[in-house]
N, C-alpha and C positions, 0 to 999 in steps of 0.2 A: 822743320816747321811747315815747309811746303807739303811734305808727305802727309802730315796730320791734317792739313787743310783739305787736301784731295780726299782723304779718308772720310772726313766729316761731310764733304760734299756728296760723296757716293752714298753714304748712309742716309742722308736727307732725301736723295733721289729714290733710293730703295723704299723708304717709308712712304713717300708720295705715291709710288706705284702700288704698294700694298694697299693703301687706303682706296685707291681707284678700283682695285679688284674687289675689295669688300663692298664698295658701293654698287658695283655691277652685279654682285652676287645677291644683294638684298635690295631689289627695287621697291619703290613705294607701294606697289600693289600687294607686296608680301604682307602688308598690314591689314589687308581686307579680311573679313570674317571667313572662317572655315565653312565649307559646304559639305553636306552629306552626313554630318554628325547630328542625329536627331534623337535625343534621349527620350525613351518611352515609346518610340515607334516600333510596332511589331512587324518583323520582316514578312514579306509575302513569299511563303514557301512554294507557291505555285509559279513564281516568276521563272521563266526559261531564258537562260543565257543564249546569245547568238552562238551558232555552231562553232565558230572560230575561237570562242572564249571558254568553251567547255573543256574539262580535263580530258587529256588524250596523250597517248604515247606518240612521240615525234622523233624524227631524225635530228640530232643535235651534236654538232662537232665542238668539242671543248677539250682543253688540257686539264680541266679539273677532274679529280677522282670521283668515283661513284659515291653517292650519298651527299654530295655538295649541293647546296641551293644556289642557283644563279638567278638573280633578278635583272631583267633588262627593261629599264624604265621606259625607254622610247617605244618599245614594242608592246608594253602593257602585259608582259608575261613573266611568270615565275617558273623556272625549270628545276626539277629534282633530277640530278644526273644519275643515270642507271648504268653507265658504262657502255662500251661497244657502240659509241656514237648514237645513243638513244637517251631520251629523257622523258619524264612525265611533265607535261606542260599544263599550267593553270592560268586562266585569265585573271588579271588583277586590276585593282584601282591603285593609282600612284599619286605622289605629291604634285600639287599644282605648280605652276611656274613660280620660281622663287623659293620653293620648298623641296626641290629635287636634290638628290645628293648621290654620291657613289663612294664605295669603300669596301673594306673587308672586316667582317665581324663574326661572332659566333652566337648561337642561341644560348642565352645565359639562364633562361627560365621558361617554363611552360605553365599554362593555366587553363583549366576548363571553366567555361562561363565566367570569365574574369571580371573583377570589379573594375570600374573606370574612375581614375583620378586624373582629370585633365591637367596637364602641366601648366605652370604659371604663365608661360608665353601664350597659351591658348586662352586662359582666363583673361589675360590682358586684352586680347582681341574680342572676346565674347564674355563680358562680365556676367551675363545672365545664365551661363552654364552652371550646372550643379558642381560643387566641389568634390563630391563623391557620389557614385551610383553603383549599387550592388549589381553583381552579374545576373544575367537573365535574358529572356527573349527581346526585351526592349532596350538592351544595352548596346551602344554603338560599336563596342568591341566584338559583338557577336558571340559565337559558340566557343571559340578557342583563341588563345593568344600565345605567340612565341616572341619573347623579349630579346632584343638584339644588343648584346654587350651591356654596357652601363648607360646607353643612350636612352632617349625618350621614345625611340622608334620601335615598332612591333610589326610582325606579320600577324594579322588578326582577321576575324570574321567581320560581318557587317549586318546591320538591320536595314541597309539600303542596297539590295542586290542590283538595282538598276544603275549603280555607280561603277560597276565593274567595267573595265575598258576605258575609264575616264581618268583625268588628272585633276583631282579636286581635294585631296587630303593634305594634311600638314606634314607629310613625309613618311607616314606609315604605308604599309602595303596591305590592302584588304582583299579578301576572297569571299565568295559566297560561303555560307555556313557549312554546307555539305563538303565543299572542297577544303576548307581550312581544317575540318575535323579529319578528313582523309590524310592531309599532309601531316597533321599533328601526330597521328599514329605511326607515321613512317620515319619521323626524324627524332633523334634523341637530343637532350641538352648537350651542348658542345659542338653541334653541327656547324660546319663552316658555311657562311653566307656571303656571297660575292654580289655586290650591287654595282651594276654598270649602266651608264647612260646609253651606250651603243653596244652592239654585238661584238664578240671577240673576233679578231681578224685571224 
């Protein structure tokens, strides 16, 4: 009887701790409207990224094999591993506070000029958004999209190139249209995608 009492007590404590973690992971400001998704806005193709956010080959030490995509949220960079301690680095926009995540997924689908169907969670925050928007220059997903597993997250383009290097999305990773089109041609469906909050040690 005492053993059962102790077990129930430990279960109650574990559940309490789990609830605390959930509350920490979902602060109140996570209910604020998304920023940077502007249906119908035509991207400014003349916009120039700052030099540090432009696509470039860089030194990159990792244990991941060539062909892997590594996203480092805190740095605002996406790396396409080339092997021999080198990677193609792209500047990206990432999820705002409360919408950042990490994990291991694969590209499950690719689309050119993808249609946009905002997920229910986004509609709840922004009821005025369209329920469907055909692909094209004014679409917030931009020129290309690479879908991550069965999640709502994507690596995609944007009609707001000025948001690259910032943390304002709902958890997707956005690149300027020229960069997302370049990455799209380099990676097949099935590509491993590693999302990290901090660089690999």
